[in-house]
N, C-alpha and C positions, 0 to 999 in steps of 0.2 A: 403539521402545518407549518404556511409562512405567514409573514404579517407585509402590509404595502411595501415596507421599507427594505424588502428584502434586495440583498447585493450579493455581487461576487467579486472583489475585488483583486487584480495580479498587485503583488507585492515584489517590486524588482530591485536588484540592489543588493541580493544574496552574495558573499563571497565565495570563493572555490573550496570547500569544507575540506578538512585533512582528520586524519584519525586523532583522538581526542579533543576536538575543539569543541569549547562550551556550545551545541547547537542553542541551547536556551538564549544565551547573550546574542546570538547573532539572527535571531529571529528576533530579537525587539528591536535590536539597530537597525535593521531592515525595516521594519516597520516603524521607526520614529524616523527613520529619512524618504519614508513615505507621506510621514504626517498623519498617520494614522495611530489614533491611543484607543487600546483596546476597554472595551467596556465586558459588563457581564451580558453571557449571552453569545458571545462571539465565538466560532467556530475557525480557528486556524487548520488549512490545509496545505500537508509537507510532501514534497516527493520522497520515494522512498529511498533513494539511490543518495537523497542528501545525508538521510538517517543511517544509511549502513555507511555508508564513509565515514562519519563522524565516530562510529560503532568499531570502525577498524574489520570491517568486512571485505575489505580488499584483497584478494590473494592474489598473489603470484604466479605462475602455472607451471613455473621454472621449480616451485618446489612440490608442487605435486606428482606424485609415482602413481600412473594408473595401473589398477586393478587386472587379473586377465579376463575379467568381466567387461570391464570399463573398454579393454582394448578390443575386446570381440565385438562391444556395441560400435566403438569408434568405427569399425569396419563396414559395421551393417548399414550404421544411418551416415558416414562420409564424413564424421565430426572428431574432433580431436579428443584424444582418448583422456589424456590430461584433464578437459571439459567434462568428458562423459563421465568422469571419476565424481568429481566433484558433486555433480546432478545425483550419481548413487548416493552418495554421501546423505545429500539432502532431503533424500526422497524414502519412502516407505513404497513405493510399489509404482512400477512402470505399465501405463497403461495402453498405451499405443507407441508405436515407432515406424518410422518412415526415413526414407534418406533427407538426412536435416532437421528432425526433427524427434526429440521424445517428449509425449505426453505423462507427466505422472504426477501420482499424489505427494505433495510436499511434506515435510515431518509436523508442519503446522496446519496442516489438515487443507489445505487448498489444492487444487486441481487445474493446470498449466505446462506451459511449455519449459521444457529446461530447469525446472524449480524454480523458477524465477532468476536464475543466475542471468547475469546482463554484459556485456562486454563493450555497450557505448557508452560515449560521453565519459569514459573513464582514461585516465592517462597510463600508456603503456611504452612507455621513457624505460629502457631497462629489461622488457621482457614486456610477451603479453599477460595480461591483467583477467582476474573476473570477480563482478563484483555480487555477493551471495545477500538474499534477504537479511533483515536485523533478525537476531535469532530470536527475539520474544517483541513485536510490533507494538502489541497492545502494554506490555510494561513500559516500552519506551514510550508509546504514547500518554500515559498516565505520569510518567518521569517530567515528561515536558509540562503538562498541565499541571503538575504539582510544582514545578518551579516556577512557572509564570506567576500561578498564585502565590507563590510563598515572596517573590520580588515585587507583584505590583498588587497584589490584594483583589483582584480579578477572577471572576469563576470563567474560563472557557471551556470548548470543547477543542479535541484534537482528532484530526484525522491524517493517517499515515497512506497516501495515495500510491496505488501502481498501475502500472498498463496490460489488463488483461484481454485474451481473448476468447470470444464464447463461441461454443457449438452452434453450427447453423446458421453465422455472423459473422460477415466480413469485416474486418479491422481492427484497432484495440479500442479499448474503451477506459476510462479510470478507474480503479475501483481501490475500497478502503481494505486494506490489510493491518492497519492498527487503529486504535479507536480509544477514547478516553472523553467521559464527559457528555456523551449525546445519545440520544435512542437511534441505536442504532437498528432494531426489528421492530416495527409499526405491528401491532398484532389485533386485526381487528376479526380474526375467527371467533364465531357466535354473536356477531352483531348483527344488524341488516342494513339491506341495501336501501334504495329511494323509495323502492313498491313495498318493503316489509318482508323481502325473501332473506333465508339466511344465510351469512358469509360463512362458506367453510373452509375456506383453502387463502381468504387473503391476509398477506403477509408481506408489508411493503419493506422494502429492502433502501433503511432513508438515507443508509451510509454510503452504499456505492451511489445512490442518486446525486447525492451530496459530491462524492469525489470524482464523478465525470463531471459534474459542474465545474469544478475547481478545475480540472483537465483543460476544461475548452479555454481558460485564461491563462493555466499555466504554460499547456502546451507540452510536447512527448519529443521535441525534438533537440535544436538548437536555441532553441526562447531564452535558454538560462534566466526562466524564471521560475524556482522548485518552490515557491509559496504562494499560498493566494487565501485571502481573508474572507470570511462569510459573515454577513450581519443581517440580520431579521429574524433569526429564528429567537425563538423563547428560551429563554434558560431552562436547562434539564438538570443538570448533576446524576445524569444517569451513570448506573454503574455495566451497561452493558457492554460487550466488548466484539472487535471484530470478529473473534472464533466464533461467536454466536452466529456467524452467516453462515459456514460450511454444514453440508447436509449433512445428516449423521448415513454410516455407510450403510445401516439397516435399510433406509431411505433410497440411496441410491440405485434409480433404475440401470443406469449405463454399464455398471462393472462389467 
């Protein structure tokens, strides 16, 4: 539930992030430059690429030796076998393939194209690069929330966002791959609708909804706004994680 003061505010001025950077300090500096003072209950949304870069997840493809399987898949899909090798290393299953596309189940449990590996908006000077997802996005979110609490004494939520495609729907949408301090799934099962009928399947994905709202103001191409502040939600301090979003394999009807 939101309050009448609910707002999603883009935060400009984040510098280009390098491996090993103090991401918490950069976020707080950007908020200060935008004259935004954090209060309890605020939610900070930050783009996955920024987190991945800070955590050293940028890989030089010249350092990747493709396996025979990657070479064969590269030929079948007309993709660079070095990139295919990274996709295989980051995945547990290949679910679909066609020319130019590999749909896989990531080690983190998410299903999507190319294991979330991206080559856009990264510096390819000196050779082609590829940016992997954070190794543990939920841990990254928890670490940021903890660091902010230690430095400012406020309790905030963190959402690490990424662009996802969805079956049967065109276009990408912002989704949550790492969360801390927010209600990720709002479970209404067992409750009643306005006519007293029992709700049997109503499980609201609040994390993805908030990530999508933040992505609208952050942009997904050349906007250079990897940070947004969501204000107006009740303070929650939830221990849920983005990993809770992934549907269990035994419930996956499309395997």
